[in-house]
C-alpha positions as a Markdown table, in Angstrom:
| # | Residue | x | y | z |
|---|---|---|---|---|
| 1 | Unk | 111.3 | 143.1 | 90.3 |
| 2 | Unk | 112.5 | 145.1 | 87.6 |
| 3 | Unk | 111.5 | 148.4 | 86.8 |
| 4 | Unk | 111.1 | 149.4 | 83.0 |
| 5 | Unk | 110.0 | 152.8 | 81.2 |
| 6 | Unk | 107.9 | 152.7 | 78.2 |
| 7 | Unk | 107.1 | 155.7 | 76.1 |
| 8 | Unk | 103.7 | 155.5 | 74.3 |
| 9 | Unk | 102.7 | 156.5 | 70.7 |
| 10 | Unk | 101.2 | 159.9 | 72.3 |
| 11 | Unk | 105.0 | 160.7 | 73.7 |
| 12 | Unk | 103.4 | 160.1 | 77.5 |
| 13 | Unk | 106.3 | 157.9 | 79.7 |
| 14 | Unk | 105.0 | 155.1 | 81.8 |
| 15 | Unk | 106.5 | 153.3 | 84.7 |
| 16 | Unk | 106.1 | 149.5 | 84.4 |
| 17 | Unk | 107.1 | 146.8 | 87.1 |
| 18 | Unk | 108.6 | 143.6 | 85.1 |
| 19 | Unk | 108.5 | 140.6 | 86.9 |
| 20 | Unk | 111.1 | 138.0 | 85.7 |
| 21 | Unk | 109.9 | 134.5 | 85.4 |
| 22 | Unk | 112.5 | 131.7 | 85.4 |
| 23 | Unk | 112.2 | 129.0 | 82.3 |
| 24 | Unk | 109.7 | 126.2 | 83.2 |
| 25 | Unk | 110.0 | 122.7 | 81.7 |
| 26 | Unk | 107.6 | 120.1 | 81.3 |
| 27 | Unk | 107.9 | 116.5 | 82.0 |
| 28 | Unk | 105.8 | 113.6 | 80.7 |
| 29 | Unk | 106.4 | 111.0 | 84.0 |
| 30 | Unk | 104.8 | 107.2 | 84.0 |
| 31 | Unk | 104.7 | 105.8 | 87.6 |
| 32 | Unk | 103.4 | 102.4 | 88.6 |
| 33 | Unk | 99.9 | 101.8 | 90.1 |
| 34 | Unk | 101.8 | 101.4 | 93.2 |
| 35 | Unk | 104.0 | 104.1 | 93.1 |
| 36 | Unk | 101.4 | 106.5 | 92.1 |
| 37 | Unk | 98.9 | 105.1 | 94.8 |
| 38 | Unk | 101.7 | 106.1 | 97.6 |
| 39 | Unk | 102.2 | 109.5 | 95.7 |
| 40 | Unk | 98.7 | 110.2 | 95.8 |
| 41 | Unk | 98.4 | 109.4 | 99.9 |
| 42 | Unk | 100.9 | 112.0 | 100.1 |
| 43 | Unk | 99.3 | 114.6 | 98.3 |
| 44 | Unk | 96.3 | 114.1 | 100.5 |
| 45 | Unk | 98.3 | 114.0 | 103.8 |
| 46 | Unk | 100.1 | 117.7 | 102.7 |
| 47 | Unk | 97.4 | 119.1 | 100.9 |
| 48 | Unk | 100.1 | 119.7 | 98.0 |
| 49 | Unk | 100.0 | 119.0 | 94.6 |
| 50 | Unk | 101.9 | 115.9 | 92.4 |
| 51 | Unk | 104.4 | 118.2 | 91.1 |
| 52 | Unk | 105.1 | 120.1 | 94.3 |
| 53 | Unk | 106.0 | 116.6 | 96.0 |
| 54 | Unk | 108.1 | 115.5 | 93.1 |
| 55 | Unk | 109.6 | 118.7 | 93.3 |
| 56 | Unk | 110.5 | 118.7 | 96.7 |
| 57 | Unk | 111.8 | 115.1 | 96.0 |
| 58 | Unk | 114.2 | 116.5 | 93.7 |
| 59 | Unk | 115.8 | 118.7 | 95.8 |
| 60 | Unk | 116.0 | 116.2 | 98.4 |
| 61 | Unk | 117.9 | 113.9 | 96.1 |
| 62 | Unk | 120.2 | 116.9 | 94.8 |
| 63 | Unk | 121.2 | 117.5 | 98.0 |
| 64 | Unk | 121.5 | 113.6 | 99.0 |
| 65 | Unk | 123.8 | 113.3 | 96.1 |
| 66 | Unk | 125.9 | 116.8 | 96.7 |
| 67 | Unk | 126.2 | 115.6 | 100.7 |
| 68 | Unk | 127.4 | 112.2 | 99.7 |
| 69 | Unk | 130.1 | 113.5 | 97.1 |
| 70 | Unk | 131.5 | 115.3 | 100.6 |
| 71 | Unk | 131.5 | 112.0 | 102.1 |
| 72 | Unk | 128.3 | 112.3 | 104.5 |
| 73 | Unk | 126.0 | 109.8 | 104.8 |
| 74 | Unk | 122.1 | 110.4 | 103.9 |
| 75 | Unk | 119.8 | 108.6 | 106.5 |
| 76 | Unk | 116.9 | 109.0 | 109.2 |
| 77 | Unk | 118.1 | 110.3 | 112.5 |
| 78 | Unk | 116.7 | 109.9 | 115.7 |
| 79 | Unk | 116.3 | 113.5 | 117.2 |
| 80 | Unk | 117.0 | 112.9 | 121.1 |
| 81 | Unk | 119.9 | 110.8 | 120.4 |
| 82 | Unk | 121.0 | 112.3 | 117.0 |
| 83 | Unk | 121.7 | 108.3 | 116.1 |
| 84 | Unk | 121.9 | 107.5 | 112.7 |
| 85 | Unk | 119.1 | 104.8 | 112.7 |
| 86 | Unk | 118.5 | 104.3 | 108.8 |
| 87 | Unk | 121.2 | 104.6 | 106.1 |
| 88 | Unk | 119.9 | 105.5 | 102.6 |
| 89 | Unk | 121.9 | 103.9 | 100.0 |
| 90 | Unk | 121.8 | 103.5 | 96.4 |
| 91 | Unk | 121.2 | 107.0 | 95.4 |
């Protein structure tokens, strides 16, 4: 948060706290009925919004893309053995 000092017309000074907000962008996205049903299921299970699920999905995609640039594999790992069970390709 940023602090700012303001002077009113009567000469008095007031200290205010100003929150900085990042610019927000809105998108219109079309999904197939099947994909929308899957998204609805995830929303119900996670008690989150569609927007939040899509933000997390984009963050995951960006992390995967960055890892692939570094020569890493993206996939699902068995926690006990640390074995790559499923490699995710085509990202």
